[in-house]
C-alpha positions in Angstrom: -22.5 13.1 -3.3 -25.0 12.4 -0.5 -26.6 9.4 -2.3 -23.2 7.7 -2.6 -22.4 8.3 1.0 -25.7 7.0 2.2 -25.2 3.9 0.1 -21.7 3.3 1.5 -23.1 3.7 5.0 -25.7 1.0 4.3 -23.0 -1.4 2.9 -20.9 -1.0 6.0 -23.7 -2.4 8.1 -24.2 -5.7 6.1 -21.7 -7.6 8.3 -21.0 -7.1 12.0 -17.2 -7.5 11.8 -15.2 -5.0 9.8 -12.5 -7.7 9.0 -13.6 -11.3 8.6 -11.3 -13.1 6.2 -13.2 -15.5 4.0 -13.9 -16.2 0.3 -17.3 -17.8 0.8 -19.5 -14.7 0.8 -17.8 -13.0 -2.2 -18.0 -16.3 -4.1 -21.8 -16.5 -3.6 -22.2 -12.9 -4.7 -20.0 -13.2 -7.8 -21.9 -16.3 -8.9 -25.1 -14.2 -8.8 -23.3 -11.7 -11.0 -22.3 -14.2 -13.6 -18.7 -14.8 -12.2 -17.2 -11.6 -13.7 -13.9 -12.5 -11.9 -13.4 -15.2 -14.6 -13.5 -12.6 -17.4 -10.6 -10.3 -16.6 -7.6 -8.9 -18.4 -4.1 -10.4 -17.6 -3.7 -9.9 -13.9 -0.7 -8.8 -11.8 -1.6 -9.7 -8.2 0.4 -8.0 -5.4 0.7 -9.2 -1.8 3.1 -8.2 1.0 3.4 -6.2 4.2 4.8 -3.0 2.9 5.3 -1.3 -0.6 2.3 -2.9 -2.3 0.6 0.3 -3.3 3.8 2.1 -4.3 5.0 -0.9 -6.4 1.5 -1.1 -8.1 1.7 2.7 -8.8 5.1 2.4 -10.4 3.9 -0.4 -12.6 0.7 1.4 -13.5 2.5 4.5 -14.5 5.0 2.6 -16.7 2.2 0.7 -18.4 0.2 3.8 -19.1 3.2 5.7 -20.3 3.8 2.8 -22.7 0.3 3.2 -24.1 -1.4 0.3 -22.3 -4.8 0.5 -20.8 -4.9 -0.4 -17.1 -7.5 -1.4 -14.5 -6.3 -1.3 -10.9 -7.8 -2.0 -7.5 -6.2 -0.7 -4.3 -7.1 -0.2 -0.7 -7.4 1.6 1.6 -8.3 5.0 0.1 -7.0 8.2 1.5 -9.6 10.8 0.7 -12.5 9.2 -1.1 -13.5 5.6 -2.0 -13.3 6.3 -5.8 -9.5 6.1 -5.5 -9.8 2.3 -5.1 -11.4 1.9 -8.5 -9.1 2.7 -11.5 -10.9 1.8 -14.7 -9.2 2.0 -18.1 -6.6 4.6 -16.9 -9.1 6.7 -14.9 -10.4 6.9 -11.4 -14.1 6.1 -11.4 -16.6 9.0 -11.2 -19.1 9.4 -8.4 -22.0 8.8 -10.8 -20.6 5.6 -12.2 -19.5 4.2 -8.8 -23.0 4.9 -7.4 -24.7 3.2 -10.3 -22.6 0.0 -10.0 -22.6 -0.2 -6.2 -26.3 0.2 -6.1 -26.7 -2.6 -8.6 -24.4 -4.9 -6.6 -26.3 -4.0 -3.4 -29.5 -5.1 -5.1 -28.1 -8.4 -6.3 -26.6 -9.1 -2.9 -30.1 -8.6 -1.4 -29.1 -7.7 2.1 -27.0 -10.9 2.6 -24.2 -10.8 5.1 -21.0 -9.6 3.4 -18.1 -7.3 4.6 -17.8 -3.8 3.1 -14.4 -4.8 1.5 -15.9 -7.9 -0.1 -18.8 -6.1 -1.7 -16.6 -3.3 -3.0 -14.2 -5.9 -4.4 -17.1 -7.7 -6.1 -18.1 -4.4 -7.6 -14.5 -3.9 -8.8 -14.5 -7.3 -10.6 -17.9 -6.5 -12.1 -16.5 -3.2 -13.5 -13.3 -4.8 -14.7 -15.2 -7.3 -16.7 -17.4 -4.6 -18.4 -14.6 -2.3 -19.6 -11.6 -3.2 -21.7 -8.0 -3.0 -20.5 -4.6 -4.7 -21.3 -3.8 -5.4 -17.7 -5.4 -5.6 -14.3 -3.3 -4.6 -11.2 -4.8 -6.1 -8.0 -3.5 -5.1 -4.5 -4.5 -7.4 -1.7 -6.2 -5.7 1.2 -5.0 -7.9 4.1 -2.9 -11.1 3.9 -3.5 -13.0 0.6 -4.9 -16.5 0.8 -8.3 -15.4 2.2 -8.3 -11.8 0.9 -11.3 -11.1 -1.3 -9.1 -10.3 -4.3 -7.9 -13.9 -4.2 -11.2 -15.2 -5.6 -9.5 -14.9 -9.0 -8.4 -18.2 -10.5 -5.6 -17.0 -12.8 -2.8 -14.4 -12.7 0.0 -13.6 -15.0 2.4 -12.5 -12.2 2.3 -12.8 -8.5 4.4 -10.1 -6.8 5.5 -10.5 -3.2 6.6 -7.2 -1.7 8.6 -7.0 1.6 7.0 -9.2 4.3 7.2 -8.4 8.0 5.1 -9.0 11.2 1.8 -7.1 10.9 -1.9 -8.0 11.5 -0.8 -11.0 13.6 -4.3 -11.3 15.0 -5.5 -12.3 11.5 -2.5 -13.8 9.7 -0.7 -15.7 12.5 1.9 -15.0 15.2 5.0 -16.1 13.2 6.7 -14.7 10.1 6.5 -18.2 8.6 2.7 -18.2 8.9 2.3 -14.6 7.7 4.5 -15.5 4.6 2.4 -18.5 3.9 -0.7 -16.3 3.9 0.9 -13.9 1.4 2.0 -16.8 -0.8 -1.6 -17.9 -1.0 -2.2 -15.5 -3.9 0.1 -17.5 -6.2 -1.8 -19.4 -9.0 -0.6 -22.3 -11.1 -0.3 -19.9 -14.0 1.8 -17.3 -12.1 5.4 -16.3 -12.3 6.6 -15.1 -8.9 8.4 -11.8 -8.6 9.8 -11.1 -5.1 11.1 -7.9 -3.8 14.1 -7.7 -1.4 13.3 -10.0 1.6 15.1 -11.2 4.6 17.2 -14.4 4.0 14.6 -16.5 5.9 11.6 -15.2 3.9 13.5 -15.4 0.6 14.3 -19.0 1.3 10.7 -19.8 2.2 9.5 -18.2 -1.1 12.2 -20.2 -3.1 11.2 -23.4 -1.4 7.5 -22.8 -2.2 8.3 -22.0 -5.8 10.5 -25.1 -6.2 7.9 -27.4 -4.7 5.1 -26.0 -6.9 7.3 -25.6 -10.0 6.9 -21.8 -10.4 9.5 -19.6 -12.1 10.8 -17.0 -9.7 12.4 -13.7 -10.3 14.0 -12.8 -7.0 15.8 -9.7 -5.7 19.4 -10.7 -5.1 19.3 -13.5 -7.6 17.8 -12.1 -10.8 18.2 -8.4 -10.2 19.9 -6.1 -7.7 20.4 -2.4 -7.1 24.0 -1.2 -7.3 25.3 2.0 -5.7 23.3 4.9 -7.0 25.0 8.0 -8.3 23.4 11.5 -8.7 19.8 11.0 -9.8 20.1 7.5 -11.2 19.2 4.0 -10.2 21.8 1.4 -11.2 19.6 -1.6 -11.9 21.4 -4.8 -12.6 19.1 -7.3 -14.4 20.6 -10.7 -15.0 24.2 -9.2 -15.0 23.2 -6.4 -17.4 23.6 -3.0 -15.7 20.9 -0.4 -16.8 20.7 3.1 -15.5 17.3 4.6 -14.7 16.1 7.9 -13.1 15.4 7.9 -9.4 11.8 8.1 -8.3 10.3 11.4 -7.2 8.9 9.5 -4.2 11.0 10.1 -1.2 13.0 7.4 0.7 15.3 4.6 -0.3 12.5 2.1 0.1 10.8 3.6 -2.9 13.9 2.9 -5.0 13.5 -0.7 -4.1 9.8 -0.6 -4.9 10.7 0.9 -8.3 13.2 -1.9 -8.8 10.4 -4.5 -8.3 8.3 -2.6 -10.8 11.3 -2.7 -13.3 11.7 -6.4 -12.8 8.0 -6.8 -13.6 8.3 -4.7 -16.7 11.4 -6.7 -17.9 9.5 -9.9 -17.5 6.5 -8.5 -19.5 9.0 -7.5 -22.2 10.4 -11.0 -22.2 7.0 -12.5 -22.9 6.2 -10.1 -25.8 5.0 -6.7 -24.5 6.8 -3.5 -25.8 8.4 -0.9 -23.6 10.9 2.0 -24.4 13.5 3.1 -21.8 12.5 6.7 -22.1 8.9 5.9 -21.3 10.0 3.8 -18.3 12.2 6.7 -17.1 9.5 9.3 -17.4 7.0 7.1 -15.6 9.3 6.4 -12.7 10.0 10.1 -12.1 6.3 11.1 -12.5 4.8 8.3 -10.3 3.0 9.8 -7.3 1.6 7.9 -4.3 -0.1 10.3 -1.9 0.4 9.9 1.9 3.8 8.1 1.5 6.5 10.6 2.7 4.6 13.2 0.9 6.1 16.7 1.3 3.3 19.2 1.9 5.6 22.1 3.1 9.2 22.6 1.8 10.9 24.4 4.8 10.8 26.5 8.0 10.0 23.7 8.9 9.5 21.1 6.2 6.4 19.0 6.8 5.8 15.4 5.6 2.8 13.1 5.9 3.5 9.3 5.9 1.3 6.3 6.5 4.0 4.2 8.1 2.1 2.0 10.5 4.3 -1.1 11.3 7.9 -1.9 12.2 9.2 -2.0 8.7 7.4 1.3 7.9 9.0 2.8 11.0 12.5 1.6 9.9 12.0 3.1 6.4 10.9 6.4 8.1 14.0 6.2 10.4 16.3 5.8 7.4 14.7 8.8 5.7 15.1 11.0 8.8 18.8 10.0 9.3 19.6 10.8 5.6 17.8 14.1 5.8 20.0 15.1 8.8 17.3 17.4 10.2 16.0 17.9 13.7 12.8 16.0 13.4 9.6 15.8 15.4 6.9 13.2 14.9 3.1 13.8 15.2 1.8 10.3 16.0 -1.7 8.8 15.8 -1.8 5.0 15.7 -4.3 2.2 16.0 -4.5 0.0 19.1 -3.8 -3.1 17.0 -0.3 -1.9 16.2 2.9 -2.6 18.2 3.4 1.0 19.2 6.3 0.2 21.6 8.4 -1.5 18.9 7.3 1.2 16.4 8.6 4.0 18.7 11.7 2.0 19.6 12.6 1.9 15.8 12.3 5.7 15.6 13.8 6.6 18.9 17.4 7.6 17.9 16.3 9.5 14.8 13.8 11.9 16.4 13.8 14.8 18.9 10.3 14.1 20.3 6.7 13.1 19.7 3.4 14.9 19.9 0.7 12.2 20.5 -2.8 12.7 19.1 -6.1 10.8 18.4 -7.0 9.6 14.9 -10.1 11.7 14.2 -13.4 9.7 14.5 -11.6 6.4 14.8 -12.7 4.2 17.7 -9.7 1.9 17.5 -7.2 4.8 17.9 -4.7 4.5 20.7 -5.3 7.5 23.0 -2.6 10.2 23.2 -2.1 9.4 26.9 -1.4 5.7 26.1 1.1 6.8 23.4 2.8 9.1 25.9 3.1 6.2 28.4 4.9 4.1 25.7 7.2 7.0 24.9 8.1 7.5 28.6 9.0 3.8 29.0 11.8 4.2 26.4 12.7 7.8 27.3 11.2 9.5 24.2 10.1 13.1 25.0 6.4 13.3 24.4 3.5 15.7 24.8 -0.1 15.3 23.9 -2.5 17.4 21.7 -6.0 17.3 20.4 -5.3 17.3 16.7 -2.7 17.6 14.0 -3.1 21.4 13.7 -2.5 22.0 17.4 0.4 19.6 17.4 2.2 21.4 14.6 1.6 24.8 16.3 3.0 23.4 19.6 6.1 22.0 17.9 6.8 25.2 15.8 6.2 27.5 18.8 8.3 25.7 21.4 10.9 23.4 19.8 12.4 25.1 16.7 12.1 22.0 14.5 13.7 21.6 11.0 11.3 18.9 10.0 7.9 17.5 11.2 6.4 14.2 10.1 2.8 13.3 10.7 2.6 9.5 10.8 1.4 6.3 12.4 -1.7 5.4 10.3 -3.1 5.8 6.8 -6.4 6.5 8.5 -4.8 9.5 10.1 -3.2 10.7 6.9 -6.5 10.2 5.0 -8.5 12.1 7.5 -6.1 15.1 7.8 -4.4 15.3 4.4 -6.9 17.6 2.6 -6.8 20.1 5.5 -3.0 20.1 5.6 -2.7 20.6 1.9 -5.0 23.6 2.1 -3.1 25.1 5.1 0.4 24.5 3.7 
């Protein structure tokens, strides 16, 4: 839809910096809109470094399978911006999105505001206009100064695994980054924390104790026991419950599903109704594109995965080791990422790397720069122009069993459609 694309292009020019963390601009715009963020369904707010989107998707599918109406706001999108706006169990249509964005653009009246802030304001306006039982909010970056954090109340604050990422915006230490994530927690919130390192778990517990929040922590209130066949052994307050494994690949998705289960059990505790069969069905049917998504089954198998930081690389490494296949990586990554540490995490699990540019992305690390990083740590690396050429080179010359395209959600978003058509 040309009109929508033209409008989006205008909105991107309203603020010179793509990322500029602040709540001031969105607060002014929301006041002009009548403060729609104060008129929302019960909110589940999610912050963390990895697993936010997958955890949200598990919760969303369980709620919908249990006959609840759900709003959800996520970012970034993979293929089209509509994916960010989930209104009453449906992704928004082009027509409706254009109508509301145009109205918000008019109310903003060319004032300086980031693209993310104005789309978030649009989301809140939409959420206030349509009925739902729950609102699921994923932070974009950090937490404390993320535009979604303009809300004043939330039912649950979920903290997914935290690691070092976006240090230029959130701070150079894990303690500072954790504090930024904890900034989403409201006085009304129960804290649900995924599996964390000991240091981060202690920081979350100390924060909760100081501010008198109830916490539901992995390792304390629930754990995963050894899994058998296609089951998750989920131990909730000493009660062992068996659930089906997710269809989403990777052990990290089992942990993300367990965070969703802990959330659902809390909701059940405070009066919402869920049936085990509905929960099981939702876990199995949950999809989250671009996260270890299998686009070709064999000869070789091909996956796309948006892993873009050290924890993501470690999760990818574990998947490759468990698959026990000769694996090549096609890598396109942003300059802001710690590519050396990323590659070091993957080194022992892969045969080699084909380095590429992320299409039409000025902050993409060049293939030659990626190759230099590979050479420093003795990873075999060649360069190519694009994903298609990279796959052809690997298949023709190296007899792979498995190829994984990774390094950036921007890369996955810009190449996924073509890959799905080709394979």
